[in-house]
C-alpha positions as CSV (number, residue, x, y, z in Angstrom):
1,X,78.6,67.2,63.0
2,X,77.7,69.5,60.5
3,X,79.8,70.6,57.6
4,X,79.7,74.1,55.8
5,X,79.1,74.1,52.3
6,X,80.3,77.3,49.7
7,X,77.5,77.5,47.5
8,X,79.1,79.4,44.2
9,X,77.4,81.8,42.2
10,X,77.7,80.1,38.7
11,X,74.4,79.0,36.9
12,X,74.9,76.9,33.8
13,X,71.6,77.7,32.6
14,X,69.7,76.1,29.1
15,X,70.4,78.0,26.2
16,X,67.9,77.6,23.5
17,X,70.3,79.1,20.9
18,X,72.8,76.4,21.2
19,X,71.3,74.0,18.2
20,X,72.6,71.4,15.9
21,X,71.3,70.5,12.2
22,X,70.1,67.0,12.1
23,X,68.7,64.6,9.4
24,X,64.9,65.0,9.1
25,X,63.5,61.5,9.5
26,X,60.5,61.0,7.2
27,X,58.6,57.6,6.2
28,X,59.2,56.3,2.6
29,X,55.9,58.0,0.9
30,X,56.2,61.1,2.3
31,X,60.2,61.3,1.7
32,X,59.6,60.2,-2.0
33,X,56.7,63.0,-2.2
34,X,59.3,65.7,-1.0
35,X,62.1,64.3,-3.5
36,X,59.7,65.0,-6.0
37,X,58.3,68.1,-5.4
38,X,62.0,69.5,-4.9
39,X,63.1,68.3,-8.2
40,X,60.0,70.1,-9.8
41,X,61.2,73.4,-8.8
42,X,61.8,75.4,-11.3
43,X,65.5,77.0,-11.7
44,X,64.2,80.5,-10.6
45,X,62.8,78.7,-7.2
46,X,65.8,77.0,-7.0
47,X,68.0,80.0,-7.1
48,X,66.0,82.2,-4.5
49,X,65.6,78.8,-2.1
50,X,69.5,78.1,-1.8
51,X,70.1,81.9,-1.9
52,X,68.0,82.5,1.4
53,X,69.2,79.0,2.5
54,X,73.0,79.5,2.7
55,X,72.2,83.5,4.0
56,X,70.1,82.1,6.9
57,X,72.1,79.2,8.2
58,X,75.3,79.4,7.0
59,X,76.4,81.9,10.0
60,X,74.7,78.9,12.2
61,X,76.5,76.1,11.6
62,X,80.1,74.8,11.3
63,X,80.2,73.8,7.1
64,X,76.4,73.6,6.6
65,X,77.2,72.5,3.2
66,X,78.9,69.4,4.6
67,X,76.2,68.4,6.5
68,X,73.6,68.7,3.8
69,X,75.8,66.8,1.6
70,X,75.8,64.1,4.4
71,X,71.7,64.4,4.6
72,X,71.3,63.9,0.8
73,X,73.5,61.0,1.0
74,X,71.2,59.6,3.5
75,X,68.3,59.5,1.1
76,X,70.0,57.9,-1.9
77,X,67.8,54.8,-1.9
78,X,64.5,56.6,-2.1
79,X,65.6,58.6,-5.1
80,X,67.0,55.4,-6.7
81,X,63.4,53.8,-5.8
82,X,62.0,57.1,-8.1
83,X,63.8,55.7,-11.0
84,X,66.2,58.6,-10.5
85,X,69.9,58.6,-11.3
86,X,71.7,60.7,-8.2
87,X,74.9,61.2,-10.9
88,X,72.4,63.4,-13.2
89,X,71.3,65.5,-10.3
90,X,73.0,69.0,-10.7
91,X,74.7,70.2,-7.0
92,X,72.0,72.8,-6.5
93,X,69.9,69.9,-6.7
94,X,71.7,67.8,-4.1
95,X,72.0,70.8,-2.0
96,X,68.4,71.5,-1.4
97,X,67.7,67.8,-1.3
98,X,69.7,67.8,1.6
99,X,68.3,70.9,3.0
100,X,64.8,69.8,2.6
101,X,65.8,66.6,4.9
102,X,67.6,68.7,7.6
103,X,66.2,70.4,10.9
104,X,67.5,72.5,13.4
105,X,67.6,71.1,16.9
106,X,68.1,73.3,20.1
107,X,70.0,70.3,22.2
108,X,69.4,72.2,25.5
109,X,66.4,74.3,25.5
110,X,64.4,72.2,28.4
111,X,67.5,71.3,30.8
112,X,70.9,71.5,31.4
113,X,71.8,69.3,34.6
114,X,73.8,66.2,35.9
115,X,77.1,67.7,35.8
116,X,80.5,66.0,36.0
117,X,83.6,67.0,36.8
118,X,87.2,65.6,35.8
119,X,90.3,67.1,35.7
120,X,91.6,68.0,31.8
121,X,94.3,65.8,30.1
122,X,95.8,69.6,29.3
123,X,97.2,71.2,32.4
124,X,99.9,73.6,30.8
125,X,100.1,77.0,31.2
126,X,98.5,77.1,34.8
127,X,99.8,78.6,38.1
128,X,100.9,75.9,40.7
129,X,97.3,76.5,42.6
130,X,95.2,76.2,39.4
131,X,93.7,73.2,37.5
132,X,91.9,73.5,34.3
133,X,88.7,71.1,34.6
134,X,86.2,69.6,32.3
135,X,82.4,69.5,33.1
136,X,80.0,67.1,31.1
137,X,76.4,67.9,31.5
138,X,73.2,66.2,30.2
139,X,71.4,68.5,27.7
140,X,67.8,68.0,27.2
141,X,65.7,69.4,24.1
142,X,62.6,68.8,22.3
143,X,61.0,65.6,23.0
144,X,63.2,65.0,26.2
145,X,66.0,63.6,24.3
146,X,69.6,63.8,26.1
147,X,72.6,64.5,25.0
148,X,76.2,64.5,26.4
149,X,77.7,68.1,26.3
150,X,80.9,69.8,27.8
151,X,82.1,73.1,29.5
152,X,86.0,73.6,30.1
153,X,87.6,76.4,32.7
154,X,89.7,76.6,35.2
155,X,89.7,76.3,38.9
156,X,91.8,79.2,40.7
157,X,93.0,79.1,44.1
158,X,89.8,79.9,45.7
159,X,88.3,77.3,43.8
160,X,86.2,79.8,41.6
161,X,86.0,78.7,37.9
162,X,87.1,80.9,35.4
163,X,84.8,79.4,32.2
164,X,86.2,79.7,29.0
165,X,84.0,81.2,26.3
166,X,81.0,78.7,25.0
167,X,81.5,78.1,21.6
168,X,78.0,78.6,19.2
169,X,78.9,76.7,16.5
170,X,78.3,73.1,17.5
171,X,79.4,70.1,15.6
172,X,78.3,66.4,16.1
173,X,80.8,63.6,15.7
174,X,83.0,64.2,12.3
175,X,83.2,60.7,11.7
176,X,81.3,57.6,13.1
177,X,83.1,54.4,12.9
178,X,81.3,51.1,13.6
179,X,82.5,47.9,15.7
180,X,83.9,44.8,14.4
181,X,81.6,41.8,16.1
182,X,83.1,38.8,17.6
183,X,80.4,36.3,17.2
184,X,80.6,33.8,20.7
185,X,80.6,37.3,22.7
186,X,77.7,38.7,20.5
187,X,75.8,35.5,21.2
188,X,76.7,35.9,24.8
189,X,75.0,39.0,25.1
190,X,72.2,37.8,23.2
191,X,71.6,35.3,26.1
192,X,72.0,37.5,28.6
193,X,69.0,40.2,27.3
194,X,66.7,36.7,27.7
195,X,68.2,35.9,30.9
196,X,69.7,32.7,29.1
197,X,66.5,31.5,27.4
198,X,66.5,32.6,24.0
199,X,62.9,32.4,22.2
200,X,64.7,31.8,18.8
201,X,68.2,30.7,17.8
202,X,70.2,33.3,16.5
203,X,71.8,30.8,14.1
204,X,69.4,31.7,11.2
205,X,71.3,35.1,10.9
206,X,74.8,34.4,12.6
207,X,75.5,30.9,10.5
208,X,75.9,33.4,7.5
209,X,78.2,35.7,8.8
210,X,81.9,35.1,10.1
211,X,83.5,34.7,13.3
212,X,84.3,38.4,13.2
213,X,81.6,40.5,11.3
214,X,80.6,44.2,10.9
215,X,77.5,45.9,11.7
216,X,76.9,46.3,7.6
217,X,77.5,42.6,7.1
218,X,75.2,41.9,10.0
219,X,72.5,44.2,8.7
220,X,72.8,43.2,5.0
221,X,71.7,39.2,6.2
222,X,68.8,41.1,8.5
223,X,67.4,42.8,5.6
224,X,67.7,39.4,3.1
225,X,65.9,37.6,6.0
226,X,63.1,40.2,6.3
227,X,62.3,39.8,2.6
228,X,61.5,36.3,2.8
229,X,58.2,35.3,4.1
230,X,57.8,33.1,7.1
231,X,59.7,34.5,9.7
232,X,58.1,33.7,13.0
233,X,57.2,36.1,15.9
234,X,60.1,35.2,17.8
235,X,62.5,35.4,15.1
236,X,61.4,38.8,14.4
237,X,61.6,39.8,17.4
238,X,65.7,38.1,17.8
239,X,66.4,40.3,14.5
240,X,64.9,43.6,16.5
241,X,67.0,42.5,19.6
242,X,70.5,41.9,17.2
243,X,70.2,45.6,15.8
244,X,69.4,47.0,19.1
245,X,72.4,45.3,20.3
246,X,74.9,45.3,17.4
247,X,74.1,49.3,17.2
248,X,75.2,49.8,20.9
249,X,79.0,49.5,19.7
250,X,80.5,52.6,17.7
251,X,83.2,55.5,17.8
252,X,82.7,59.2,17.3
253,X,85.4,61.3,16.6
254,X,85.0,65.3,16.2
255,X,87.1,67.8,14.5
256,X,90.6,68.8,15.9
257,X,89.4,72.6,15.1
258,X,86.3,72.2,17.3
259,X,86.1,73.6,20.9
260,X,85.0,71.5,23.3
261,X,82.1,73.4,24.2
262,X,81.0,72.8,20.5
263,X,81.5,68.9,20.9
264,X,77.9,67.2,21.1
265,X,77.5,63.3,21.5
266,X,73.9,62.8,20.3
267,X,72.4,59.7,20.4
268,X,73.5,57.7,17.6
269,X,72.3,53.9,18.1
270,X,68.9,52.7,18.3
271,X,69.6,51.9,22.1
272,X,69.8,55.7,23.2
273,X,67.5,57.1,20.6
274,X,65.5,58.7,23.5
275,X,68.5,59.8,25.3
276,X,72.3,59.5,27.0
277,X,71.5,60.0,30.5
278,X,73.3,61.0,33.5
279,X,77.3,60.5,32.6
280,X,79.7,59.4,35.1
281,X,83.0,60.7,33.9
282,X,86.5,59.5,35.7
283,X,89.8,59.8,35.1
284,X,90.9,56.1,35.6
285,X,94.8,55.4,36.4
286,X,95.8,52.0,35.2
287,X,98.5,49.9,36.9
288,X,101.2,51.3,34.4
289,X,100.3,54.8,35.0
290,X,98.2,55.3,31.9
291,X,95.5,57.4,32.2
292,X,92.2,57.1,30.6
293,X,88.8,58.9,31.0
294,X,85.9,56.8,31.3
295,X,81.8,57.5,31.8
296,X,79.4,54.9,32.4
297,X,75.8,56.3,31.0
298,X,72.4,55.2,30.5
299,X,71.4,54.6,27.1
300,X,67.3,54.8,26.9
301,X,65.2,53.5,23.8
302,X,61.9,54.6,25.3
303,X,61.4,51.6,26.8
304,X,64.6,49.7,28.0
305,X,67.7,50.9,29.7
306,X,71.1,50.0,29.1
307,X,74.3,50.7,31.0
308,X,76.7,51.8,28.5
309,X,80.6,52.9,28.8
310,X,82.6,55.7,27.3
311,X,86.2,55.8,26.4
312,X,88.5,58.3,25.5
313,X,91.8,59.9,26.3
314,X,91.8,63.2,24.8
315,X,87.8,64.1,24.5
316,X,88.1,64.0,20.6
317,X,87.7,60.6,20.1
318,X,85.4,58.6,21.9
319,X,84.8,54.6,22.1
320,X,81.5,53.3,23.3
321,X,80.2,50.0,23.9
322,X,77.4,48.4,26.2
323,X,78.3,47.3,29.8
324,X,77.5,43.6,29.7
325,X,76.6,41.2,32.9
326,X,73.7,40.1,34.7
327,X,74.1,43.4,37.2
328,X,74.2,45.4,34.2
329,X,70.7,46.0,34.4
330,X,70.2,49.6,36.3
331,X,71.3,53.1,36.6
332,X,73.8,54.6,38.4
333,X,77.1,52.2,38.0
334,X,80.0,54.4,39.1
335,X,83.6,53.0,38.2
336,X,86.8,53.4,40.4
337,X,89.4,55.4,39.5
338,X,92.1,52.7,39.5
339,X,92.2,49.1,40.3
340,X,91.6,47.3,43.8
341,X,93.8,44.4,44.3
342,X,93.8,43.8,40.5
343,X,90.5,44.2,39.4
344,X,88.2,46.8,38.0
345,X,85.7,47.9,40.9
346,X,82.2,49.8,40.5
347,X,79.4,51.0,42.4
348,X,76.0,50.4,41.2
349,X,72.4,50.2,42.6
350,X,71.0,46.9,41.3
351,X,68.0,47.0,43.1
352,X,67.5,50.8,42.6
353,X,67.4,51.0,46.8
354,X,70.7,50.0,48.1
355,X,74.4,50.5,47.5
356,X,76.2,47.6,45.9
357,X,80.3,47.0,44.7
358,X,81.2,45.1,42.2
359,X,84.9,43.6,40.6
360,X,85.5,42.5,37.4
361,X,89.0,41.3,35.4
362,X,87.0,43.4,32.6
363,X,86.0,46.7,32.1
364,X,82.9,46.7,30.4
365,X,81.6,42.7,31.9
366,X,79.9,42.8,35.9
367,X,78.2,39.1,36.8
368,X,78.1,39.8,40.4
369,X,77.7,42.7,43.2
370,X,77.3,42.9,46.7
371,X,75.5,45.2,49.4
372,X,77.5,47.7,51.0
373,X,74.9,50.4,52.2
374,X,71.3,50.5,52.7
375,X,69.0,53.7,53.6
376,X,69.1,54.6,57.3
377,X,68.1,58.1,58.1
378,X,64.6,59.5,57.0
379,X,65.9,61.8,54.1
380,X,67.2,58.3,52.8
381,X,64.5,55.8,52.9
382,X,63.4,56.0,49.5
383,X,66.7,55.2,48.1
384,X,70.7,55.9,48.2
385,X,72.8,56.1,45.8
386,X,76.1,57.3,44.3
387,X,76.5,60.4,43.0
388,X,79.9,60.1,40.9
389,X,82.9,58.2,40.8
390,X,85.0,57.4,44.5
391,X,87.4,60.0,45.2
392,X,90.6,58.4,47.0
393,X,92.1,60.2,49.8
394,X,94.1,59.4,52.5
395,X,91.3,58.3,54.9
396,X,89.8,56.0,52.5
397,X,87.2,56.4,49.6
398,X,85.1,59.4,49.5
399,X,81.5,58.9,48.0
400,X,79.1,61.9,47.1
401,X,75.8,60.2,47.8
402,X,72.4,61.3,46.7
403,X,69.3,60.3,48.7
404,X,65.4,60.1,48.4
405,X,63.2,60.9,51.1
406,X,60.0,62.0,51.8
407,X,57.9,64.3,49.1
408,X,60.7,62.9,46.8
409,X,63.1,65.3,47.6
410,X,66.3,64.5,46.2
411,X,69.6,65.5,48.6
412,X,73.4,65.2,48.9
413,X,75.7,63.4,51.1
414,X,78.9,61.7,51.6
415,X,80.2,58.4,52.7
416,X,83.5,57.3,53.3
417,X,84.9,53.6,52.6
418,X,88.2,51.6,53.7
419,X,90.7,51.9,51.2
420,X,92.0,48.2,50.8
421,X,88.3,47.1,51.4
422,X,85.8,49.7,50.0
423,X,83.0,47.1,51.3
424,X,84.0,48.4,54.8
425,X,82.2,51.5,55.6
426,X,83.7,53.9,57.6
427,X,81.2,56.5,58.1
428,X,78.4,58.3,56.6
429,X,77.1,61.8,57.2
430,X,73.9,61.8,59.3
431,X,72.3,64.9,57.7
432,X,72.2,65.9,54.4
433,X,75.2,67.8,52.9
434,X,73.4,69.8,50.5
435,X,69.6,70.1,50.0
436,X,67.9,72.1,47.7
437,X,67.4,75.8,48.9
438,X,64.7,78.0,47.8
439,X,66.0,79.1,44.7
440,X,67.4,75.6,43.8
441,X,64.0,73.5,44.1
442,X,61.6,75.0,41.2
443,X,62.3,73.5,38.3
444,X,61.3,70.6,35.4
445,X,61.7,67.6,38.3
446,X,61.2,70.1,41.7
447,X,63.3,69.5,45.0
448,X,65.9,67.6,43.2
449,X,69.7,68.3,43.7
450,X,71.8,65.8,41.6
451,X,75.5,65.4,40.4
452,X,77.5,63.0,38.5
453,X,81.3,63.6,39.5
454,X,83.3,65.8,41.5
455,X,86.9,66.6,42.5
456,X,89.3,67.4,45.3
457,X,91.4,70.6,44.7
458,X,92.9,72.7,47.0
459,X,92.1,70.7,50.2
460,X,88.6,71.2,49.1
461,X,85.9,69.3,47.3
462,X,84.3,70.8,44.4
463,X,80.7,69.5,43.8
464,X,78.7,70.1,40.2
465,X,75.2,69.3,40.9
466,X,71.8,70.2,39.2
467,X,69.3,72.3,39.8
468,X,65.8,70.4,39.8
469,X,66.7,68.9,36.7
470,X,66.8,72.1,35.1
471,X,69.8,74.0,35.3
472,X,73.2,73.6,37.4
473,X,75.8,75.1,39.8
474,X,78.4,74.0,42.0
475,X,79.7,74.2,45.5
476,X,83.0,73.5,47.5
477,X,83.5,71.6,51.1
478,X,86.6,71.6,53.1
479,X,88.0,68.4,52.6
480,X,89.7,67.9,56.2
481,X,86.3,68.8,58.0
482,X,84.2,66.8,55.9
483,X,86.8,63.3,56.7
484,X,86.8,64.4,60.4
485,X,82.5,64.3,59.9
486,X,82.6,61.2,58.2
487,X,85.0,59.7,60.6
488,X,82.5,60.2,63.6
489,X,79.6,59.3,61.7
490,X,79.8,55.6,61.8
């Protein structure tokens, strides 16, 4: 049974004018040389440079002077190593030093894709048949570094999307708060990273901290250890893994005066320095009725991936943590929107080919998974996976899926699972729901349509999706028609 898909005409395209001001990293020798050259400038040169700087960039960034001040603070060790007392530097010298260690970065110049849609926590001042939504995107810029950005709007009675104006004054987190670590759980995760066989004992560092310790305390002891001679290669590797793990936990807070389209979750920790990929947001309702938004995503450091979890209630304050456990080893984890029989439930694809389900008492620890779906049709023989969290309907758990077939073409389809036991597949479509058409198949990665999360509104499934890893759009499908097709497609 063929299901009718209504493609909408909104295109979310990359916009190279959306920029953030980031710290410019230089090696110690170059940084020291640059600091000295700036301080050697004449007063007239400083006055002219500062005037040009503020005239050219004050209107491109939210509170540019604060950004420059923060970046000046990051080079204090370089300044002190030169034998210079930072306190004797004038405000102008500090501003200029901050500016020379700042660069603009266009966060979505390369691609704007893999969207995930949820209903906003703010549903005020709307008609009864309207819903305010938030869409997250994977934005990719120079060097293929990915971050998470947002758009907001209202779905009307026809599921046409009325977008809020997109802000231009982008802002990274206003505050970053590091995590407090518990020694036992920290060692357990190190064990998991080494499959239970640590090549070196972490005791040479962790014996020097308490049962609870901060990121700063850990980094201080690691720095002291590195100053000593005689560390073995295995101990050096252990230090790197401790830094990698410790930097995986943090909180970010955005200014209350920023629009949601101006908030950028840019890679902060070492585990994600090359990108934050494919966030799957879901509005989770706990057993007491409290709602929290979670998103699973993949952190990438250029070599390894690490599944991670975002938690927020308001999209201003975000808590980030790694997902631990033996099955937290691959991409594409998607959390169910509520517990099932008292346990958290997660879809995953631990072997890169098939769909699995996992249960856990803790939302960020996942140890066992069971296969629930394997490729069956030609268009999904390479792999099959979820395209976002399951959606609860009266007929069962609706899962929008993605699949890969010949010529590595990605398509979107759908499956239906039993509400009480989502290990039971009620049915799946025998044909793709959305295939890349002639206007969607050209892009950064050709022949790909991909989604990270959909919603149901006014009797339709609203599916945002990316077009060949370049831009994004959305489509709608009649829910009743889709469920009928699924129940007949076992």
